[in-house]
N, C-alpha and C positions, 0 to 999 in steps of 0.2 A: 158501575157508573165511573167513567173516566174523570180523573181530577184535572181540571183546567189550571193554567197558570201555575206550572210547576217548572223548575228550572231543569234544564238537559241532564244535569248531573244529580238531580234530586236533592239537592241540598235546599233546605228550607228557606224561603225568602219571606220577608215581613209583607203580610198582605195589605191591600188597600185598607181593609178595616183595621187593622193594627196601627197604621199610620194616622187614621182618623181618630181613633179612639185614644192613642197615646199623645198626640200632638194638638188636635184641633178642638176637641170636645170631651176631654177626660170626665168632666162632671156636666153631663147634658143639662141637668136640671138647673145649672146656673143661669139658663136663658130666662126662665120663668121668675127669677128672684128680684125683688124690688133693688133697685141702686146697683144693678149689676151691668149697666149700659157698656162701660167701657170694656168689661171682661167679654161680654157677649160680642161685641164689635170684632174684637182680636180673635176670638174663636171661631166666629164665622169667616172672617178675612183668612184664617188659616184652612179652614174646610175648603173654601174657594181655590186657595193656591194647591191643595192636594187633589182636588177633582180636576183642575186644569193640567196639573202635571200628569195626571192619569189619563188625558187625552180625552176627556168627556166633550171638549169644545164649550165655547163661551155660552151659548143659548141653554145648553142642557144644565151646565154647572150653575149659572144664575137661578134658573128656575128650582133646581134642587135646594141650593142655600136658602132661597126665599121660603120653600115649603118647610124647611127644618126650622127656621126662625118662627115661622107663623104658628106651627104645631107645637113647638116648644113654649111659646108665649102663652098657648092656651092651655098648657098642662098636659097635652096628649102625648107628649115624649118626654119622660122623666127618667128613665132608666137605659143603660147601655143595650139591653135586650130589645126595648122599644124602639130605639134609635136606629139599631142594626135592620130590624125589620122593615123600618119606614124607608130607609135608604134602598134596601133590596127591592121594595115595591116601587120605588121610584125609577129604578132602572128597568124593572120589568115592565112597567107602564110605558116608558119610552120606546122600548123595543117592540111593543105591541100596538103602538099608534100608528096610524095612516095604513100604509100598504105594507102589511106585515105577516103575510102567510108564508110559513117557511116550507111548506110542501113542495116537492119537486113536481113541476106540471109535466104530465105525461100525455101524449097525443090519444085520442080516442081511437085511432087507427094508426098501427106501426108503419113506419117507424117515427119514434120520437127524436127530434134533432136538438142537440144541445151544443151551442157554441161557447167556447171558454175564451175569454180574452183577458189582458192584463200585461203589465210591464215585465220585462226580464228580470228575474231573481225573486219574483213573488211567490214561486212555487206552484205555478200554473201547470206543468206537465206533471209533476208528482201528484197533483190534486186529480188530474185527468186519470192517472192510474189508479188511485184509490177509489175514485167514483166507479170507474170500470168494475173493479173488484167487488165493491158494495153491491152494484146493480146484478152482476152474475150471481152473487150469493142469494140475491132476491129471486133468481131464477130467470132473469132476462138475458138475451143474447145481445152482445154488444159489438160494433166495430169502431175503431178508432181512425180518424182521418188526420194525417200529418200535414195540415195546411200551413204550418210555420215552416216556410221554406226559405225564410230570411236568416235565421241563425244557424251557423254551422254546428252540425251534430244533432239538430232538434229532431229532424226525421228518424235517425237511429235510435235515439233516445226513447222517442215514443214506441218505436217498433219493439224495443226491449220491454217496455212496460206491457204492451200487448201480449208478447210471448210470456212473460211474467204471471200475468193474470189469466191467460188462456182465452183471449178475445180475438176477434177479426182485426185485420189491419189493413189500410189503404193509405199508399204514399206516393210520392213522386220525386223529382229531382230538386236538389238545392237551387234555389232561384227560380223555379218553376211557378206556374199559375196557381196560387192558392185556392182562388174560387172554384177552378176546374177540379182540384184534388176534393173539395167538399162535395161538388156535384156528382163526382165518380163514386163517392163514399155513400151518398143516398141511393144511387143506382144499384151498388152492391147489396145495400140493405133491402131494397124493393125486390130484387131478384133472387135473394137468399132467405127472404122472410125474417129478417133481424129485427129485433125490437128498437134498438137504441143506436143512433149515431152521435159520437162525440167529437166535435171538431176542434182541434187544437189550432190556434192562430200566433202569428208572430208576436213576440213579446215587445209591443211597441212603447216607444217613449211617448207618453201622452202628450208631448209637445210637438210631435212630429205629424205635420199635416199629410205628408204623402203616405205614411204608413197608416193614418187614421183612415184616409180615403180607400187605401186597399181593404180595410176591415170592412168599411161601407159596402164595397164591392162584393164581398164574400157573402154577406148578409143578403143583398140583392139576388145574387145567383141562386142561392139556397131558395129564396121565396119563388123564384121563376120554377125551379125543378119541383118544389113542394109548397104550394101557395100558402098553407097554414103554419109553415115553419120559418125560422126556428122556434120551437116551442119554449126554449129557455135560453137567454144570453146571460151567462154566469161570468161576473167580474170578480177575479181573484186579486186580493189586495194583502200586502205584508203587514201583519199586525204589529211589527215593530217600528215602522217608519212614521208613526204618529200623524199629524195633521196634514203631512203630505198625501196621505191616503184620501183625505176628503177632497184634495184638489185633483188627484187622479180620478175618482169617481166621478166628479162633476164633469171633467173633459170627456170621459167615455161614454157617459150617459147622454151628453150633447150629440154624440156621433151616432151611436146605435141604441136601440132600445133594450137597456140593460133591465134584466127581469129578477136577478137575485144576486147576492153578494156571497162571497166565499172569503172568510178571513183565516190566513194561514199563520203559523209559527206563533200561535197564541200561548203554547207551552213555554216560550222563551221570554215572555214579557208579563209584567204586571200591569202594564198601561192598557188593560182592556176596555177602557173607556171610549177608544176608538171605535169600537164596533157599534156603540150608540151613536156617537158623531157621524159616522158614515150613513148610518140608516137614515138619521134625521136630515141629512144634508141632501140626498137625492130621493127619498121616500121610496126606498127599495128595500124588500125584506132580506135579512140575513137567512141564508139556507144551509150553510155548511160552516163548521169551524175545524181547522187543522190543529190537532193536538200533539202531534209527534211525528216521527220519520217512518214509522212501520206502516204496511200496507193498511192496516185495520185503524190506524189513528186518524179516522175522519168521522166527525159527529154531524148528524142532522141536528140543526140548530133549535133549541128550546130555550125560550127566553126566560123562563122561570129558573131552569137548570143554571143558565149561564150567570143570572144575577146572584144567585146563592154562591156561586163558585168564585165570581169576581170579589165577592165580600166575605168569603170564608175567613174564619179566624185561624 
């Protein structure tokens, strides 16, 4: 089982749990003691600060702090072990609330069409390569569609990934019609009997109206060629950018029907609370976590495993 939240150089870093334990509530049982109101308030305030710093967002943080205070006063959380277990449960429940199914949706009749969206620098193209490799290991035939015709080098980069993992490739010219490339890739999948089409799209700034309109066009054209497609629209977010990821998620979700989240660069940050914050912000399940640079460093999301790793000692 891959260890999340490690630094790239593998130098140990103080975990979220260590910060909470050492600074916020070293003695959790103090909350239940008579006359400890001032100490309790100070401890809970530090807990709130730490959770906000870890990018859990305001609503999740306030709920977790209130729950800790309530259970501690009731005497149900009196030891570090009980406290840790409860915080893990809070994270797990938050990630399993609402629309939370992490499974990848596959079409009953091939091909499955997956559109991948996100801003430049989030790791979108690398995720596509890793996903293609994972699907191939599972016995599926894949074609990559280079519909990012905006960024210089994007087409050749995706072609290299296709060659590296041994899957099909459909591309065009820089500045070409992105929607047409997606259409051609679906045609190729239908004619060759391929299982999955993964469509790369331009790494849009989420504030760019023209580029968001182009993204909408890509989805419309896909639907015309294959009425039940796309079967997945996966939004790739950089796990290191904090609350900006929430703003990105809301803007993309307003433009196209986002069906799943991919959080990359989780190995380089201890601020994993952003995964919870984004899920709650747009009520979309987290489906994949990127935990490194290697082809195999892509994990299907598991809320229980994630919560345990986030708060690992």
